[in-house]
C-alpha positions in Angstrom: -33.7 11.4 206.1 -36.1 10.6 203.2 -39.8 10.0 203.8 -40.6 6.5 204.5 -42.4 4.1 201.9 -46.1 4.2 201.8 -48.7 1.8 201.0 -48.0 0.9 197.1 -44.7 2.9 196.8 -42.5 0.8 195.3 -38.0 2.2 195.1 -35.2 0.1 192.9 -31.7 0.1 192.9 -28.9 -2.1 191.5 -25.9 -3.4 193.7 -22.9 -4.2 190.9 -21.0 -6.5 194.3 -22.7 -8.4 197.1 -20.9 -11.3 198.3 -22.3 -14.9 197.4 -25.6 -13.5 200.1 -28.4 -11.3 200.2 -29.6 -10.5 203.0 -32.3 -7.9 204.8 -32.2 -6.1 208.6 -33.2 -4.2 210.7 -30.9 -1.0 210.7 -30.5 -0.3 214.8 -30.0 -4.6 214.9 -27.1 -4.7 212.2 -25.4 -1.1 213.2 -25.3 -1.7 216.4 -22.3 -3.6 216.1 -21.1 -4.2 212.4 -18.3 -6.3 213.3 -20.1 -8.1 215.2 -23.2 -8.9 212.8 -21.1 -9.8 210.2 -19.1 -12.6 212.9 -22.8 -13.9 213.9 -23.2 -14.9 210.1 -20.0 -15.8 209.1 -19.7 -18.2 212.8 -22.7 -19.9 212.0 -23.6 -19.9 215.3 -26.9 -21.7 215.2 -28.2 -20.8 218.5 -27.5 -17.0 218.4 -28.7 -17.0 214.1 -31.7 -18.4 215.4 -32.3 -16.3 218.7 -31.8 -13.4 216.3 -34.2 -14.6 213.6 -36.9 -16.5 215.3 -37.1 -14.6 218.1 -35.8 -10.9 217.7 -36.9 -11.1 213.8 -33.8 -8.7 213.3 -32.7 -10.2 209.6 -32.4 -12.9 206.9 -29.7 -13.7 205.0 -29.9 -16.0 202.3 -27.3 -17.4 200.1 -26.2 -17.5 196.5 -24.0 -19.7 194.5 -21.8 -16.8 192.5 -20.7 -13.5 193.7 -22.8 -11.1 191.1 -24.5 -7.7 191.9 -27.9 -7.6 191.5 -30.7 -5.0 190.9 -33.6 -4.8 194.0 -37.1 -3.7 193.9 -38.7 -3.5 197.2 -42.6 -3.0 197.6 -44.9 -2.0 200.2 -47.8 -3.6 199.6 -49.8 -6.3 197.1 -47.1 -7.5 194.0 -48.5 -6.7 191.3 -49.7 -9.6 188.5 -46.2 -10.3 187.0 -44.3 -10.0 190.2 -47.0 -13.1 191.4 -46.7 -14.9 188.4 -43.0 -15.2 188.1 -40.6 -15.8 190.8 -38.7 -19.1 190.8 -37.4 -19.3 194.5 -38.6 -17.6 197.8 -38.0 -17.0 201.4 -41.0 -15.9 203.9 -40.5 -14.7 207.6 -41.0 -11.2 209.9 -39.0 -8.4 210.4 -38.9 -6.3 213.2 -38.9 -2.9 211.6 -39.7 -1.0 214.6 -36.8 1.3 214.3 -38.4 2.7 210.8 -35.3 1.3 208.6 -35.1 -1.4 206.6 -31.2 -2.0 205.4 -30.6 -4.3 202.5 -26.4 -6.3 201.5 -24.5 -5.0 198.6 -21.9 -2.6 197.0 -24.5 0.1 195.6 -23.6 1.3 191.8 -24.7 4.1 189.9 -27.9 4.5 192.2 -25.7 6.0 195.2 -26.3 9.8 194.1 -30.5 9.1 194.1 -31.0 7.1 197.5 -31.1 9.6 200.3 -30.2 7.7 203.0 -27.5 5.4 200.9 -25.0 7.3 202.7 -25.7 6.5 206.1 -24.6 3.1 206.2 -21.1 4.1 203.3 -17.7 3.8 204.2 -15.0 6.1 202.5 -15.9 5.2 198.8 -18.3 2.6 198.5 -22.1 1.9 200.2 -21.9 -1.4 201.7 -25.7 -1.0 201.7 -29.1 0.3 201.4 -31.0 1.8 204.0 -34.5 1.8 202.8 -37.2 4.2 205.5 -40.6 2.6 206.4 -42.9 3.0 209.2 -41.7 1.5 212.3 -43.5 -1.7 212.6 -43.2 -5.5 212.3 -43.5 -7.1 208.6 -44.2 -10.3 206.7 -40.9 -9.7 204.6 -40.7 -11.8 201.6 -37.8 -11.8 199.2 -38.6 -13.2 195.4 -36.3 -14.3 192.9 -36.5 -14.0 189.4 -34.8 -14.5 186.1 -33.1 -14.1 183.6 -30.3 -13.6 186.6 -31.7 -15.9 189.5 -28.8 -16.7 191.3 -30.2 -19.1 193.8 -30.2 -21.8 191.8 -33.8 -21.9 190.8 -33.7 -21.0 187.3 -31.2 -23.8 186.7 -32.9 -26.5 188.1 -36.0 -25.4 186.4 -33.8 -25.2 182.7 -32.5 -28.5 183.3 -28.9 -27.7 184.0 -26.8 -30.7 185.3 -25.2 -28.1 188.1 -27.7 -28.0 191.1 -29.9 -31.0 192.1 -33.3 -30.7 191.3 -35.7 -29.8 194.2 -39.0 -31.8 194.8 -41.4 -30.6 192.6 -39.9 -29.3 189.6 -39.6 -31.1 186.1 -37.2 -29.9 184.1 -37.8 -28.6 180.4 -35.6 -26.9 178.2 -35.8 -23.3 177.7 -37.4 -23.0 174.4 -39.6 -25.6 175.0 -40.6 -24.4 178.4 -41.5 -20.8 176.3 -43.1 -22.4 173.3 -45.3 -24.8 175.4 -46.8 -22.2 177.7 -46.8 -18.7 176.0 -47.8 -19.6 172.2 -48.1 -16.7 169.3 -45.9 -14.4 172.3 -43.2 -12.6 171.3 -39.8 -13.3 172.5 -38.4 -11.6 175.5 -34.8 -10.5 174.3 -32.9 -12.3 177.0 -34.5 -15.6 175.8 -33.8 -14.7 172.2 -29.9 -14.9 173.4 -30.7 -18.5 174.3 -33.1 -20.1 171.8 -32.5 -18.3 168.5 -29.9 -19.9 166.5 -29.5 -17.7 163.9 -26.3 -15.9 164.6 -27.6 -12.5 163.1 -30.9 -12.4 165.0 -28.8 -13.8 168.1 -26.8 -10.7 168.6 -29.5 -8.5 168.4 -31.2 -10.5 170.6 -28.6 -9.8 173.0 -27.8 -6.4 172.3 -31.7 -5.6 172.9 -31.6 -7.8 176.4 -28.0 -5.9 177.3 -29.6 -2.5 177.3 -32.6 -3.3 179.3 -32.1 -3.7 183.3 -33.7 -6.3 184.5 -34.7 -7.1 188.2 -33.7 -10.0 190.0 -35.3 -9.4 193.3 -38.3 -8.5 194.8 -38.3 -7.6 198.4 -42.3 -7.3 199.6 -42.9 -5.8 202.9 -46.5 -6.1 204.5 -48.2 -6.5 207.9 -47.4 -9.1 209.4 -49.9 -12.6 210.4 -50.0 -15.2 212.9 -49.9 -17.8 211.4 -47.1 -18.2 209.2 -44.2 -21.0 209.1 -40.8 -20.1 210.3 -38.8 -21.0 207.0 -35.6 -23.8 207.8 -31.9 -22.6 208.4 -29.5 -24.1 206.6 -26.5 -26.3 208.5 -24.6 -22.9 206.9 -26.4 -20.3 208.5 -28.2 -19.6 205.6 -32.2 -19.4 205.3 -33.2 -22.0 202.6 -34.9 -20.7 199.4 -38.2 -22.5 198.3 -37.9 -23.1 194.4 -40.6 -23.4 192.1 -41.6 -23.3 188.1 -43.8 -21.3 187.5 -46.6 -22.5 185.0 -46.0 -20.1 182.4 -42.4 -19.9 181.3 -41.3 -16.2 182.9 -40.9 -13.1 180.4 -38.6 -11.0 183.4 -38.9 -8.4 185.0 -37.6 -4.7 183.5 -36.9 -1.8 185.7 -40.2 0.4 186.4 -38.6 3.5 187.7 
């Protein structure tokens, strides 16, 4: 078994498939009856879900609007400045990790061989989750989403898409206007250049650069639990509801650090 994460540690991994959901949970709860755990989510038994989430603090599951893979960064301790400034959706609650292992949902991609604990929760061909060793404790857990590949609906709301309803407090704004208003004299990140550049040749160069980068889609932060943390809202479909916001400055995008 790998060494548990220490304060200040960061680990990163990518899922090539995850279903229209991201969830985190305690390994002992999830693995004791994996089929039962899956049925708990899909059957939407609200009393049992509330007991598992709010009393046992065993897992959190959040909906995503499409079945894409995503890149995850797990942080033990404080977020850095960019992580704090650029998130567009968030969920916060507690997670009882007395078992010393947190599971994150998804089918691992090229990172599979680099993660010592990955195969502990794998099937014959694909690793269906990633297991992250942590010091046994109850934690405050925060799941943050970031563009350019946000799939919580937040980025579509911010940039004025008509695909999703706009949440209270978000004023939609075209990406070009948002970037130029809040980031004067800032070099255009490749992923934004792909969207706003009108010249086909330059747009292709931006695309090639953006494609070569590995952007982080979710940051999962673990920190000491606080007593007065407001419980999140459990939606009618059985998933925890996201808290959306529009950052003061246009996000530049988190790129993989390790």
